[in-house]
N, C-alpha and C positions, 0 to 999 in steps of 0.2 A: 245174191239178187241174180238177175237174169241178163243174158247179151242182147234181148229186144229191143228195139228200136222205138221211141215213143212216137215219133212223127209215123212211121210206119203204121202202127196201131191205130192212131187217131185218123190217119187219111183213109185207111180201109173201112173203117167204121163209118166214118164221114160219107163215104161213097155208097153206103148200103142203107143208111138211116137218116130220115130227115126229120130232125128233132121239131123244127119250127110246124110241120104238118103231122107231129105225131101227139099233139096237146090233150088229145082225148084219151090217151093211155095213161096220161099222168093225173095228178090231184089237181082239183079246181080251186082256186081261190082268188079273191080280188084285193086283198089288204093284208097286213101283217098280222092281224087278228086271225084271220081266216087261215093264213098260211100257218101259224103255229098250231091250231087247234086240229086241223085237217092232217097235218103232219104226226102229231101226237097219236091221234086216231089210227093212222096207217100201220102201226105195228101188228105184226102178225096177222095181216088181210090185205085185200087187193085194193088198189087205187078205186077201181070202178065200185067197190062196195062202199069206200068211203064217200065217194061222191054222192051217191045214192042218198046215204045218211046226213050229209052235211047240207044238202038242200033245205031240209025240213029244219034242222038245227040251226042254222044260220038266219032263217026266217023267224023264228021263234026267239032266238038270242043273237040279235044282229052285231053285238059288240061286246067287248071285255067286261063292261059294267053290267051289263043285262046277263051273262053267264055267270059272272061272280055271284050273284044273288039267286041263281036257280037252285030249285029243290034237287036233290041227287037222284030221287027215283024217277023224275021226269026226264032228265038227262039220260039215265040208264037205259029207260024205254026207248028213246030215240036213236041210241047209238047201238042197240042190243045187237044188230047183225054182224057189227064189226070184230065180236068177240072180245072176252076179257072187259065186259063192258063196265063191271062195278070199278075195276081199278082204273080204268080210261075214265069214266065219269068223274071219279075223285079227283084224278089228275088234272083234268081240263078246268074243274070248277075251281081247285085249288091253285092253278097256275094262274087263272084270271084273277082270284083274289090278291096273289102275290103282286101282279101287275098293276092292279088298282092300288094297293098300298105302299109298294116300294118303289114304282115307276110311273107315278101319276097317271095311270090308266094308258100307257104308251107301251106296246111291245118294246122290249130293250133291243138295240142293234149290236150289240158286244158279245161276243162268245162266252166269257166268262160271268155275264148277267143271265144269258139264256140258259146255259147248263145248271143254273140253281133252281131254275123252275121246275115244279114236279112234273115227272114224265118226260122231262126233256135230256137227253144225251147228246153227243156231239154229231150224231147223224142229223138230228132233228134241227139242231142249232144250225148245222151248215146249210141245210135246205132254207130255212127260215131267213139267213142271212143273205144267201145267193139270191132266191126269188124275191123277198119282200124288200130288201135293203140294196140290193146290187153290189153286196159286198162277198168276195170269195177268199175265204180265208183257209178252206180246206177240200176235202172230197167227202162227201156223204156216202157211207158204205152200208148198204143194205144187203139183203140176202143174194141178190143178183150181182150185184158189185163183188161181194166176197166170194162168190162161185166164180165168177169169170176171172176174178184177179188170181185166184188159186190155181185155176186150170192152165191158165196162161204161163204162170210160174213167176208172176210178178210179186208173190209173197208166200211165204211157208207160215204165216200166222193164221191164228183163227180168231183172235180178239178183233171187233172192229176197228178200235182205236189204233192197234197196231198196224193193221192193214192200211189204214189210212195214211199213216206215217211213211210205209213203204211207198204207196201210190204217190204222196207228195213229193217224196226223194226222186221218184223215177219221171214223173211227168213234169214238163214246165208248168209254171204258174198260170200261163195263159191257156192252158188246156183244162185246168181243173173244173171250171164251170160245166164245161160238156161232158167229161168222163162219166159222172154219175148217171146222166140220161142215156148216153150211148151204150154204156153197160149193161144198164137195166134193160134195154130194148133188145140188145143181143141175148141176154140171159132169158128173156121172155120168149123171144122168136126162135133162137137157135140153140143156145148154150143152156138148155133146160136142165132141171135138176135130174129127172130120171133118166132121159132118153135125149142126149144131147145128138143134135144133127151135125156131127163132124163132117159128114161129105158134102154138106152144104153151107160150110162155114169159110169165109175168106180169109179167116186166121189160122186155119188147121195147119198150115205149113209151118207155123211160128210156134204152136201151141204144145206146152208139155203133155197135157192130158190126151190130146189127139196123138200126139207121137206115141206115148206109152201103149194107147189103146188099138193100135193098127194091128189089122188080122194078119 
């Protein structure tokens, strides 16, 4: 692990990014059902794309019961822009059916139950628990969180679940709810995949990647 200080990382990211005023850059949802479905659809695409798709999807299928009975071809057509639409359509319908059958139509609020749903791993479950139920049990690791964590030197793992374990060991629990959002914004705006703006990064002096790539 690293000699980095979690308080320093968090305070610097907080000084740069305002999560409350950045909501348009994240998924839009109003209840546990919408949180679950939007997060499943967000795999391998942008939040902006999902938000465009779910406006119509949630109008046509406003709850778990409606989506559980939806024709797969109709759902595929609605979510086509998100990519992997056949698999995603099957997953969100099957997840809705499972919620209806095993959880009385209520999206579960426990990690062990959520990860049983089709299309749901720890990342999705963490987001649902945090945003829909105000339960923080871990840190959701997406591609941005993975990249920022590895570049900073917070982990040498590539598996998201192992990265999460490194992060929850490093950051105090009271920070967990913020880390996903702050790392996502940093990954989108500064620590990008192809051309990271290390010269415009307020973590550069702490960063393993920036240090190793100095000219």
